[in-house]
Structure formats: structure tokens, C-alpha cells
The first five atom37 places (N, CA, C, CB, O) and aatype in JSON, in Angstrom:
{
  "aatype": [12, 15, 6, 8, 13, 11, 1, 9, 3, 16, 19, 13, 10, 5, 19, 16, 3, 13, 6, 11, 0, 19, 3, 17, 18, 4, 15, 19, 10, 7, 13, 16, 9, 1, 17, 2, 3, 14, 12, 2, 7, 18, 0, 0, 10, 2, 9, 7, 6, 16, 14, 10, 16, 10, 19, 1, 11, 16, 2, 5, 19, 3, 2, 14, 2, 16, 8, 12, 15, 13, 2, 13, 18, 16, 15, 2, 9, 6, 5, 0, 18, 2, 8, 10, 11, 6, 8, 2, 19, 6, 10, 6, 5, 10, 2, 6, 3, 7, 16, 13, 11, 17, 13, 6, 13, 11, 3, 10, 6, 7, 2, 1, 10, 7, 19, 4, 15, 13, 14, 6],
  "atom_mask": [
    [1, 1, 1, 1, 1],
    [1, 1, 1, 1, 1],
    [1, 1, 1, 1, 1],
    [1, 1, 1, 1, 1],
    [1, 1, 1, 1, 1],
    [1, 1, 1, 1, 1],
    [1, 1, 1, 1, 1],
    [1, 1, 1, 1, 1],
    [1, 1, 1, 1, 1],
    [1, 1, 1, 1, 1],
    [1, 1, 1, 1, 1],
    [1, 1, 1, 1, 1],
    [1, 1, 1, 1, 1],
    [1, 1, 1, 1, 1],
    [1, 1, 1, 1, 1],
    [1, 1, 1, 1, 1],
    [1, 1, 1, 1, 1],
    [1, 1, 1, 1, 1],
    [1, 1, 1, 1, 1],
    [1, 1, 1, 1, 1],
    [1, 1, 1, 1, 1],
    [1, 1, 1, 1, 1],
    [1, 1, 1, 1, 1],
    [1, 1, 1, 1, 1],
    [1, 1, 1, 1, 1],
    [1, 1, 1, 1, 1],
    [1, 1, 1, 1, 1],
    [1, 1, 1, 1, 1],
    [1, 1, 1, 1, 1],
    [1, 1, 1, 0, 1],
    [1, 1, 1, 1, 1],
    [1, 1, 1, 1, 1],
    [1, 1, 1, 1, 1],
    [1, 1, 1, 1, 1],
    [1, 1, 1, 1, 1],
    [1, 1, 1, 1, 1],
    [1, 1, 1, 1, 1],
    [1, 1, 1, 1, 1],
    [1, 1, 1, 1, 1],
    [1, 1, 1, 1, 1],
    [1, 1, 1, 0, 1],
    [1, 1, 1, 1, 1],
    [1, 1, 1, 1, 1],
    [1, 1, 1, 1, 1],
    [1, 1, 1, 1, 1],
    [1, 1, 1, 1, 1],
    [1, 1, 1, 1, 1],
    [1, 1, 1, 0, 1],
    [1, 1, 1, 1, 1],
    [1, 1, 1, 1, 1],
    [1, 1, 1, 1, 1],
    [1, 1, 1, 1, 1],
    [1, 1, 1, 1, 1],
    [1, 1, 1, 1, 1],
    [1, 1, 1, 1, 1],
    [1, 1, 1, 1, 1],
    [1, 1, 1, 1, 1],
    [1, 1, 1, 1, 1],
    [1, 1, 1, 1, 1],
    [1, 1, 1, 1, 1],
    [1, 1, 1, 1, 1],
    [1, 1, 1, 1, 1],
    [1, 1, 1, 1, 1],
    [1, 1, 1, 1, 1],
    [1, 1, 1, 1, 1],
    [1, 1, 1, 1, 1],
    [1, 1, 1, 1, 1],
    [1, 1, 1, 1, 1],
    [1, 1, 1, 1, 1],
    [1, 1, 1, 1, 1],
    [1, 1, 1, 1, 1],
    [1, 1, 1, 1, 1],
    [1, 1, 1, 1, 1],
    [1, 1, 1, 1, 1],
    [1, 1, 1, 1, 1],
    [1, 1, 1, 1, 1],
    [1, 1, 1, 1, 1],
    [1, 1, 1, 1, 1],
    [1, 1, 1, 1, 1],
    [1, 1, 1, 1, 1],
    [1, 1, 1, 1, 1],
    [1, 1, 1, 1, 1],
    [1, 1, 1, 1, 1],
    [1, 1, 1, 1, 1],
    [1, 1, 1, 1, 1],
    [1, 1, 1, 1, 1],
    [1, 1, 1, 1, 1],
    [1, 1, 1, 1, 1],
    [1, 1, 1, 1, 1],
    [1, 1, 1, 1, 1],
    [1, 1, 1, 1, 1],
    [1, 1, 1, 1, 1],
    [1, 1, 1, 1, 1],
    [1, 1, 1, 1, 1],
    [1, 1, 1, 1, 1],
    [1, 1, 1, 1, 1],
    [1, 1, 1, 1, 1],
    [1, 1, 1, 0, 1],
    [1, 1, 1, 1, 1],
    [1, 1, 1, 1, 1],
    [1, 1, 1, 1, 1],
    [1, 1, 1, 1, 1],
    [1, 1, 1, 1, 1],
    [1, 1, 1, 1, 1],
    [1, 1, 1, 1, 1],
    [1, 1, 1, 1, 1],
    [1, 1, 1, 1, 1],
    [1, 1, 1, 1, 1],
    [1, 1, 1, 1, 1],
    [1, 1, 1, 0, 1],
    [1, 1, 1, 1, 1],
    [1, 1, 1, 1, 1],
    [1, 1, 1, 1, 1],
    [1, 1, 1, 0, 1],
    [1, 1, 1, 1, 1],
    [1, 1, 1, 1, 1],
    [1, 1, 1, 1, 1],
    [1, 1, 1, 1, 1],
    [1, 1, 1, 1, 1],
    [1, 1, 1, 1, 1]
  ],
  "atom_positions": [
    [[-13.73, -5.48, -20.42], [-14.41, -5.05, -19.22], [-15.59, -5.94, -18.91], [-14.86, -3.62, -19.36], [-16.31, -6.37, -19.81]],
    [[-15.79, -6.21, -17.66], [-16.9, -7.06, -17.25], [-18.23, -6.31, -17.44], [-16.72, -7.52, -15.76], [-18.31, -5.09, -17.29]],
    [[-19.23, -7.1, -17.77], [-20.56, -6.54, -17.93], [-21.11, -6.04, -16.6], [-21.5, -7.57, -18.54], [-21.86, -5.06, -16.55]],
    [[-20.73, -6.71, -15.5], [-21.29, -6.45, -14.2], [-20.36, -5.62, -13.3], [-21.61, -7.75, -13.55], [-20.83, -4.86, -12.46]],
    [[-19.07, -5.79, -13.48], [-18.08, -5.15, -12.62], [-17.22, -4.18, -13.38], [-17.21, -6.19, -11.96], [-16.52, -4.57, -14.31]],
    [[-17.27, -2.92, -13.0], [-16.55, -1.86, -13.74], [-15.18, -1.58, -13.28], [-17.29, -0.64, -13.67], [-14.34, -1.2, -14.1]],
    [[-14.89, -1.76, -11.98], [-13.58, -1.44, -11.44], [-13.46, -2.01, -10.06], [-13.32, 0.06, -11.43], [-14.45, -2.43, -9.47]],
    [[-12.29, -2.03, -9.53], [-12.1, -2.32, -8.11], [-12.43, -1.08, -7.34], [-10.64, -2.8, -7.8], [-11.87, -0.02, -7.61]],
    [[-13.34, -1.18, -6.37], [-13.79, 0.0, -5.62], [-12.75, 0.41, -4.56], [-15.16, -0.27, -4.95], [-12.48, 1.59, -4.38]],
    [[-12.17, -0.57, -3.87], [-11.19, -0.35, -2.86], [-10.4, -1.6, -2.62], [-11.84, 0.13, -1.6], [-10.83, -2.69, -2.99]],
    [[-9.26, -1.47, -2.01], [-8.42, -2.57, -1.56], [-8.36, -2.49, -0.06], [-6.99, -2.51, -2.2], [-8.05, -1.44, 0.49]],
    [[-8.66, -3.6, 0.64], [-8.64, -3.62, 2.1], [-7.35, -4.19, 2.62], [-9.81, -4.42, 2.63], [-6.85, -5.19, 2.1]],
    [[-6.82, -3.59, 3.64], [-5.59, -4.05, 4.28], [-5.79, -3.99, 5.8], [-4.35, -3.19, 3.83], [-6.05, -2.91, 6.34]],
    [[-5.66, -5.13, 6.5], [-5.78, -5.16, 7.93], [-4.54, -4.67, 8.61], [-6.1, -6.53, 8.39], [-3.42, -4.97, 8.19]],
    [[-4.75, -3.9, 9.69], [-3.62, -3.36, 10.47], [-3.95, -3.5, 11.95], [-3.33, -1.86, 10.1], [-5.11, -3.42, 12.34]],
    [[-2.95, -3.71, 12.77], [-3.21, -3.87, 14.22], [-3.23, -2.53, 14.94], [-2.14, -4.78, 14.86], [-4.07, -2.34, 15.82]],
    [[-2.35, -1.59, 14.6], [-2.34, -0.3, 15.26], [-2.94, 0.72, 14.22], [-0.83, 0.1, 15.74], [-2.22, 1.32, 13.42]],
    [[-4.24, 0.86, 14.29], [-4.97, 1.58, 13.28], [-4.54, 3.01, 13.13], [-6.4, 1.54, 13.58], [-4.26, 3.46, 12.02]],
    [[-4.47, 3.76, 14.24], [-4.12, 5.18, 14.16], [-2.69, 5.36, 13.66], [-4.28, 5.85, 15.53], [-2.42, 6.27, 12.87]],
    [[-1.78, 4.54, 14.11], [-0.41, 4.6, 13.63], [-0.28, 4.3, 12.16], [0.44, 3.66, 14.4], [0.49, 4.93, 11.44]],
    [[-1.05, 3.3, 11.73], [-1.01, 2.93, 10.29], [-1.55, 4.04, 9.4], [-1.82, 1.63, 10.04], [-0.97, 4.31, 8.35]],
    [[-2.65, 4.68, 9.79], [-3.2, 5.8, 9.02], [-2.13, 6.88, 8.91], [-4.51, 6.36, 9.68], [-1.87, 7.42, 7.83]],
    [[-1.52, 7.2, 10.03], [-0.48, 8.25, 10.02], [0.69, 7.84, 9.12], [0.04, 8.54, 11.48], [1.18, 8.66, 8.35]],
    [[1.14, 6.6, 9.19], [2.29, 6.12, 8.36], [1.99, 6.22, 6.87], [2.64, 4.65, 8.71], [2.8, 6.71, 6.09]],
    [[0.8, 5.73, 6.49], [0.47, 5.76, 5.07], [0.34, 7.2, 4.55], [-0.83, 5.0, 4.83], [0.65, 7.48, 3.39]],
    [[-0.1, 8.09, 5.41], [-0.19, 9.5, 5.0], [1.16, 10.19, 5.01], [-1.15, 10.25, 5.9], [1.51, 10.87, 4.05]],
    [[1.95, 10.02, 6.09], [3.18, 10.75, 6.2], [4.32, 10.15, 5.41], [3.57, 10.85, 7.62], [5.15, 10.9, 4.89]],
    [[4.41, 8.84, 5.29], [5.53, 8.23, 4.57], [5.18, 8.04, 3.1], [5.92, 6.88, 5.21], [6.01, 8.35, 2.24]],
    [[3.97, 7.54, 2.77], [3.62, 7.3, 1.4], [2.92, 8.48, 0.73], [2.76, 6.11, 1.32], [2.76, 8.5, -0.49]],
    [[2.52, 9.44, 1.53], [1.93, 10.64, 0.96], [0.47, 10.54, 0.55], [0.0, 0.0, 0.0], [-0.02, 11.38, -0.21]],
    [[-0.24, 9.53, 1.06], [-1.66, 9.38, 0.78], [-2.45, 10.42, 1.58], [-2.13, 7.96, 1.12], [-1.97, 10.94, 2.59]],
    [[-3.64, 10.7, 1.12], [-4.54, 11.6, 1.86], [-5.78, 10.82, 2.28], [-4.93, 12.87, 0.99], [-6.15, 9.82, 1.66]],
    [[-6.41, 11.3, 3.35], [-7.57, 10.61, 3.88], [-8.81, 11.01, 3.09], [-7.74, 10.91, 5.38], [-9.15, 12.19, 2.98]],
    [[-9.47, 10.02, 2.55], [-10.76, 10.2, 1.89], [-11.84, 10.28, 2.97], [-11.06, 9.02, 0.89], [-12.62, 11.24, 2.99]],
    [[-11.88, 9.32, 3.83], [-12.73, 9.37, 5.04], [-12.1, 8.5, 6.12], [-14.19, 8.9, 4.74], [-11.35, 7.57, 5.81]],
    [[-12.4, 8.77, 7.35], [-11.79, 8.1, 8.49], [-12.86, 7.84, 9.54], [-10.62, 8.95, 9.08], [-13.55, 8.76, 9.97]],
    [[-12.99, 6.6, 9.95], [-13.93, 6.24, 11.03], [-13.15, 5.5, 12.07], [-15.14, 5.38, 10.51], [-13.25, 4.27, 12.15]],
    [[-12.34, 6.2, 12.91], [-11.52, 5.53, 13.9], [-12.33, 4.75, 14.94], [-10.66, 6.55, 14.59], [-11.83, 3.77, 15.49]],
    [[-13.57, 5.15, 15.23], [-14.4, 4.45, 16.19], [-14.66, 2.99, 15.75], [-15.74, 5.21, 16.37], [-14.64, 2.07, 16.57]],
    [[-14.89, 2.8, 14.45], [-15.12, 1.48, 13.91], [-13.93, 0.86, 13.26], [-16.19, 1.53, 12.95], [-13.96, -0.3, 12.85]],
    [[-12.86, 1.63, 13.16], [-11.6, 1.05, 12.63], [-11.52, 0.94, 11.14], [0.0, 0.0, 0.0], [-11.01, -0.05, 10.63]],
    [[-12.02, 1.96, 10.42], [-11.9, 1.97, 8.96], [-11.42, 3.34, 8.49], [-13.26, 1.62, 8.3], [-11.85, 4.37, 9.01]],
    [[-10.52, 3.35, 7.5], [-10.09, 4.63, 6.9], [-9.8, 4.37, 5.47], [-8.84, 5.25, 7.62], [-9.05, 3.44, 5.16]],
    [[-10.37, 5.15, 4.55], [-10.13, 5.05, 3.16], [-9.12, 6.13, 2.78], [-11.44, 5.17, 2.35], [-9.31, 7.31, 3.1]],
    [[-8.05, 5.73, 2.11], [-6.98, 6.67, 1.75], [-6.97, 6.82, 0.24], [-5.6, 6.18, 2.27], [-7.11, 5.85, -0.5]],
    [[-6.79, 8.07, -0.2], [-6.74, 8.35, -1.66], [-5.41, 7.96, -2.21], [-7.01, 9.83, -1.95], [-4.36, 8.37, -1.74]],
    [[-5.5, 7.13, -3.27], [-4.29, 6.74, -4.05], [-4.79, 6.45, -5.47], [-3.51, 5.43, -3.4], [-5.18, 5.32, -5.79]],
    [[-4.78, 7.46, -6.3], [-5.27, 7.25, -7.67], [-6.77, 7.01, -7.71], [0.0, 0.0, 0.0], [-7.53, 7.58, -6.93]],
    [[-7.2, 6.15, -8.62], [-8.61, 5.87, -8.81], [-9.18, 4.92, -7.78], [-8.82, 5.3, -10.16], [-10.38, 4.99, -7.48]],
    [[-8.35, 4.03, -7.22], [-8.82, 3.01, -6.26], [-8.25, 3.3, -4.9], [-8.43, 1.58, -6.71], [-7.03, 3.27, -4.72]],
    [[-9.1, 3.6, -3.93], [-8.58, 3.89, -2.58], [-8.1, 2.62, -1.88], [-9.66, 4.58, -1.73], [-8.51, 1.5, -2.19]],
    [[-7.24, 2.86, -0.93], [-6.77, 1.79, -0.02], [-7.55, 1.99, 1.31], [-5.15, 1.85, 0.21], [-7.52, 3.07, 1.9]],
    [[-8.23, 0.96, 1.74], [-8.99, 1.05, 2.98], [-8.28, 0.23, 4.07], [-10.47, 0.56, 2.77], [-8.17, -1.0, 3.99]],
    [[-7.81, 0.97, 5.08], [-7.19, 0.32, 6.24], [-8.28, -0.16, 7.19], [-6.22, 1.3, 6.96], [-9.23, 0.58, 7.45]],
    [[-8.17, -1.37, 7.71], [-9.17, -1.95, 8.59], [-8.49, -2.42, 9.84], [-9.93, -3.09, 7.9], [-7.51, -3.17, 9.78]],
    [[-9.02, -2.0, 11.0], [-8.43, -2.44, 12.29], [-8.61, -3.95, 12.38], [-9.11, -1.71, 13.53], [-9.72, -4.47, 12.23]],
    [[-7.5, -4.65, 12.63], [-7.51, -6.08, 12.77], [-8.08, -6.44, 14.15], [-6.09, -6.66, 12.58], [-7.6, -5.97, 15.18]],
    [[-9.13, -7.27, 14.13], [-9.75, -7.67, 15.42], [-9.12, -8.93, 15.96], [-11.25, -7.89, 15.25], [-9.13, -9.14, 17.17]],
    [[-8.57, -9.77, 15.12], [-7.88, -10.99, 15.55], [-6.42, -10.67, 15.66], [-8.11, -12.18, 14.57], [-5.79, -10.33, 14.66]],
    [[-5.87, -10.75, 16.82], [-4.5, -10.31, 17.08], [-3.43, -11.36, 16.8], [-4.38, -9.89, 18.5], [-2.33, -11.28, 17.34]],
    [[-3.75, -12.35, 15.94], [-2.79, -13.39, 15.57], [-1.7, -12.7, 14.8], [-3.45, -14.54, 14.72], [-1.96, -11.96, 13.85]],
    [[-0.44, -12.94, 15.21], [0.71, -12.31, 14.55], [1.07, -13.13, 13.3], [1.96, -12.21, 15.54], [1.85, -14.07, 13.36]],
    [[0.46, -12.74, 12.17], [0.74, -13.45, 10.94], [0.73, -12.49, 9.77], [-0.28, -14.56, 10.71], [-0.24, -12.42, 9.02]],
    [[1.83, -11.74, 9.61], [1.85, -10.76, 8.46], [1.78, -11.52, 7.17], [3.14, -9.85, 8.47], [2.09, -12.71, 7.13]],
    [[1.36, -10.85, 6.13], [1.21, -11.46, 4.83], [2.53, -12.08, 4.41], [0.73, -10.42, 3.79], [3.61, -11.53, 4.65]],
    [[2.41, -13.25, 3.79], [3.58, -13.93, 3.25], [3.76, -13.64, 1.78], [3.48, -15.42, 3.46], [4.75, -14.04, 1.17]],
    [[2.79, -12.92, 1.21], [2.9, -12.51, -0.19], [2.42, -11.07, -0.27], [2.06, -13.45, -1.14], [1.81, -10.53, 0.65]],
    [[2.72, -10.45, -1.43], [2.3, -9.05, -1.61], [0.78, -8.99, -1.7], [2.96, -8.42, -2.89], [0.14, -9.82, -2.34]],
    [[0.23, -8.0, -1.04], [-1.2, -7.78, -1.11], [-1.62, -7.13, -2.42], [-1.65, -6.93, 0.04], [-2.7, -7.43, -2.95]],
    [[-0.78, -6.24, -2.96], [-1.04, -5.54, -4.18], [0.17, -4.73, -4.58], [-2.25, -4.65, -4.03], [1.1, -4.57, -3.79]],
    [[0.17, -4.22, -5.82], [1.22, -3.32, -6.31], [0.69, -1.91, -6.36], [1.72, -3.75, -7.69], [-0.47, -1.69, -6.69]],
    [[1.54, -0.94, -6.05], [1.31, 0.44, -6.4], [2.01, 0.65, -7.71], [1.82, 1.43, -5.29], [3.08, 0.09, -7.95]],
    [[1.4, 1.48, -8.59], [2.06, 1.82, -9.86], [2.7, 3.19, -9.69], [1.04, 1.81, -11.07], [2.11, 4.09, -9.08]],
    [[3.92, 3.34, -10.23], [4.55, 4.66, -10.25], [5.21, 4.86, -11.62], [5.61, 4.8, -9.08], [5.61, 3.9, -12.27]],
    [[5.32, 6.1, -12.04], [5.98, 6.38, -13.32], [7.45, 6.59, -13.1], [5.38, 7.61, -13.99], [8.22, 6.57, -14.06]],
    [[7.89, 6.79, -11.81], [9.31, 6.98, -11.52], [9.7, 6.07, -10.34], [9.63, 8.49, -11.2], [9.68, 6.5, -9.18]],
    [[10.04, 4.86, -10.65], [10.3, 3.85, -9.61], [11.53, 4.18, -8.77], [10.47, 2.47, -10.25], [11.56, 3.93, -7.56]],
    [[12.54, 4.73, -9.4], [13.75, 5.05, -8.64], [13.48, 6.1, -7.61], [14.86, 5.52, -9.57], [13.98, 6.01, -6.49]],
    [[12.7, 7.1, -7.95], [12.31, 8.15, -7.0], [11.52, 7.55, -5.86], [11.48, 9.26, -7.7], [11.77, 7.86, -4.7]],
    [[10.55, 6.67, -6.16], [9.74, 6.05, -5.12], [10.6, 5.2, -4.2], [8.63, 5.19, -5.73], [10.43, 5.23, -2.98]],
    [[11.53, 4.44, -4.8], [12.43, 3.59, -4.03], [13.27, 4.43, -3.07], [13.34, 2.78, -4.97], [13.37, 4.12, -1.89]],
    [[13.88, 5.5, -3.59], [14.71, 6.37, -2.75], [13.9, 7.06, -1.65], [15.41, 7.42, -3.62], [14.39, 7.25, -0.54]],
    [[12.67, 7.44, -1.95], [11.81, 8.07, -0.94], [11.58, 7.11, 0.25], [10.46, 8.48, -1.57], [11.72, 7.52, 1.4]],
    [[11.23, 5.87, -0.04], [11.0, 4.89, 0.99], [12.29, 4.59, 1.76], [10.42, 3.63, 0.38], [12.27, 4.42, 2.98]],
    [[13.41, 4.53, 1.05], [14.71, 4.28, 1.68], [15.07, 5.41, 2.66], [15.81, 4.14, 0.6], [15.61, 5.15, 3.73]],
    [[14.76, 6.67, 2.29], [15.02, 7.78, 3.17], [14.16, 7.74, 4.45], [14.78, 9.07, 2.42], [14.53, 8.32, 5.47]],
    [[13.03, 7.06, 4.38], [12.13, 6.9, 5.52], [12.4, 5.59, 6.28], [10.66, 6.94, 5.04], [11.6, 5.16, 7.11]],
    [[13.53, 4.96, 5.98], [13.93, 3.73, 6.65], [12.92, 2.58, 6.57], [14.19, 4.02, 8.07], [12.75, 1.79, 7.5]],
    [[12.27, 2.53, 5.41], [11.32, 1.46, 5.12], [12.12, 0.25, 4.71], [10.29, 1.86, 4.01], [13.1, 0.37, 3.97]],
    [[11.7, -0.94, 5.18], [12.35, -2.2, 4.8], [12.07, -2.52, 3.37], [11.9, -3.35, 5.69], [10.92, -2.78, 3.0]],
    [[13.1, -2.51, 2.53], [12.98, -2.65, 1.1], [13.72, -3.9, 0.58], [13.51, -1.4, 0.4], [14.76, -4.3, 1.11]],
    [[13.14, -4.49, -0.46], [13.84, -5.52, -1.24], [14.58, -4.8, -2.35], [12.83, -6.61, -1.82], [14.44, -3.59, -2.5]],
    [[15.34, -5.52, -3.12], [16.11, -4.89, -4.21], [15.2, -4.44, -5.32], [17.16, -5.84, -4.75], [14.11, -4.98, -5.48]],
    [[15.62, -3.5, -6.08], [14.92, -3.02, -7.29], [15.24, -4.0, -8.43], [15.35, -1.51, -7.68], [16.41, -4.26, -8.74]],
    [[14.18, -4.53, -9.05], [14.32, -5.53, -10.14], [13.91, -4.91, -11.44], [13.47, -6.81, -9.87], [13.13, -3.96, -11.48]],
    [[14.44, -5.48, -12.52], [14.11, -4.99, -13.89], [14.07, -6.17, -14.83], [15.15, -3.94, -14.38], [14.96, -7.02, -14.85]],
    [[13.02, -6.2, -15.63], [12.88, -7.21, -16.66], [12.39, -6.47, -17.93], [11.89, -8.38, -16.22], [11.19, -6.27, -18.1]],
    [[13.31, -6.08, -18.79], [12.94, -5.28, -19.94], [12.49, -3.93, -19.48], [0.0, 0.0, 0.0], [13.23, -3.22, -18.79]],
    [[11.25, -3.55, -19.85], [10.75, -2.24, -19.43], [9.93, -2.31, -18.15], [9.91, -1.63, -20.52], [9.44, -1.29, -17.68]],
    [[9.78, -3.49, -17.58], [9.0, -3.68, -16.31], [9.99, -3.66, -15.17], [8.17, -5.05, -16.31], [10.94, -4.43, -15.15]],
    [[9.75, -2.75, -14.21], [10.59, -2.62, -13.0], [9.68, -2.8, -11.76], [11.33, -1.2, -12.96], [8.51, -2.42, -11.78]],
    [[10.24, -3.38, -10.68], [9.43, -3.58, -9.49], [10.36, -3.81, -8.28], [8.44, -4.78, -9.68], [11.53, -4.19, -8.39]],
    [[9.74, -3.56, -7.11], [10.36, -3.94, -5.84], [9.3, -4.16, -4.84], [11.36, -2.89, -5.33], [8.17, -3.71, -5.04]],
    [[9.62, -4.84, -3.76], [8.75, -5.07, -2.65], [9.22, -4.3, -1.45], [8.67, -6.54, -2.34], [10.41, -4.02, -1.32]],
    [[8.3, -3.96, -0.54], [8.64, -3.33, 0.7], [7.63, -3.79, 1.79], [8.66, -1.78, 0.55], [6.59, -4.36, 1.47]],
    [[7.95, -3.54, 3.02], [7.06, -3.85, 4.14], [6.58, -2.57, 4.78], [7.76, -4.75, 5.18], [7.35, -1.64, 4.99]],
    [[5.29, -2.54, 5.1], [4.8, -1.42, 5.87], [5.17, -1.59, 7.32], [3.29, -1.29, 5.73], [5.88, -2.54, 7.68]],
    [[4.73, -0.69, 8.16], [5.17, -0.72, 9.59], [4.66, -1.95, 10.31], [4.69, 0.53, 10.34], [5.17, -2.23, 11.4]],
    [[3.72, -2.7, 9.81], [3.23, -3.91, 10.43], [3.67, -5.2, 9.75], [1.76, -3.86, 10.47], [3.21, -6.29, 10.09]],
    [[4.58, -5.07, 8.8], [5.11, -6.27, 8.15], [4.32, -6.72, 6.91], [0.0, 0.0, 0.0], [4.65, -7.75, 6.33]],
    [[3.31, -6.0, 6.5], [2.56, -6.3, 5.29], [3.47, -6.11, 4.11], [1.3, -5.43, 5.16], [4.11, -5.07, 3.99]],
    [[3.55, -7.11, 3.22], [4.4, -6.99, 2.01], [3.58, -6.3, 0.94], [4.91, -8.41, 1.51], [2.48, -6.72, 0.59]],
    [[4.16, -5.22, 0.43], [3.54, -4.45, -0.66], [4.51, -4.35, -1.8], [3.1, -3.04, -0.19], [5.72, -4.51, -1.61]],
    [[4.01, -4.09, -2.99], [4.86, -3.98, -4.17], [4.7, -2.64, -4.87], [0.0, 0.0, 0.0], [3.67, -1.97, -4.73]],
    [[5.73, -2.27, -5.6], [5.71, -1.08, -6.44], [6.18, -1.53, -7.78], [6.61, 0.09, -5.86], [7.17, -2.27, -7.88]],
    [[5.48, -1.1, -8.84], [5.89, -1.45, -10.19], [5.83, -0.24, -11.08], [5.02, -2.57, -10.76], [5.15, 0.75, -10.79]],
    [[6.6, -0.34, -12.21], [6.65, 0.73, -13.19], [6.87, 0.1, -14.55], [7.77, 1.76, -12.86], [7.65, -0.84, -14.71]],
    [[6.15, 0.65, -15.53], [6.25, 0.2, -16.91], [5.71, 1.29, -17.79], [5.5, -1.13, -17.15], [4.91, 2.11, -17.34]],
    [[6.14, 1.31, -19.05], [5.61, 2.36, -19.95], [4.1, 2.18, -20.14], [6.34, 2.32, -21.34], [3.61, 1.07, -20.34]],
    [[3.4, 3.3, -20.06], [1.95, 3.28, -20.27], [1.58, 3.52, -21.71], [1.28, 4.31, -19.41], [0.4, 3.53, -22.05]]
  ]
}
């Protein structure tokens, strides 16, 4: 552990349609709102110890991430995969390397996100 830095406080993800993104992350991924400031375009969503903060994108350049922004951890990756599939989320294949499993998916704005699972 770092002497100065104890943990990641939040992960920021830019979105173009702020209200729609907040709704999607809550209704499809099951996150809850920690706090929401739609006037200024920020919303922190509860997901384990480190929240995800959605930020309204001010630069409208159409350039979705070309790499994953981060991984979500799950203890049941097949269940998570099937849940996203049922919600018509764009998914990559489920991969496995020993006890490590992962897949990538895109949110409603094309941001590439990952899900991983491994024995804790």
C-alpha cells in the first residue's frame, strides 16, 4: 500500500447523454446513485468500494474509447454475462485462462468496459 494513497476514490467516465447514461447504468447494471448533480453533469454511482462517476462530455467529438476503461469484478461471471445479454448489450465472447475469466462489453455510448472473475 502506498504511504500517501490509500485507494482509488472514484473512476470517471465521460458520457454524451448524461441523463440517459445514469438511467442505463442504474437500470441495466443495477448500480445505485450515491449523488447526482445533473445541472453540472456529474453523478457518482455505487459499485462496491469505489464509485463510478459519470461526467457529461463537453467536447462532442465522436471518439469512443478504443480500449477498456476499467474492469468490474464479479464472483459469477456467467450470470453477469447472461444478464447483459438479456438487456441486448453488445458483448464480446467470454474468455477463460485457468481460473481467470473475462469479457468486454460496450455501454450505450460505445465505451468499452470489462468484467472479470477469479477466485478471491
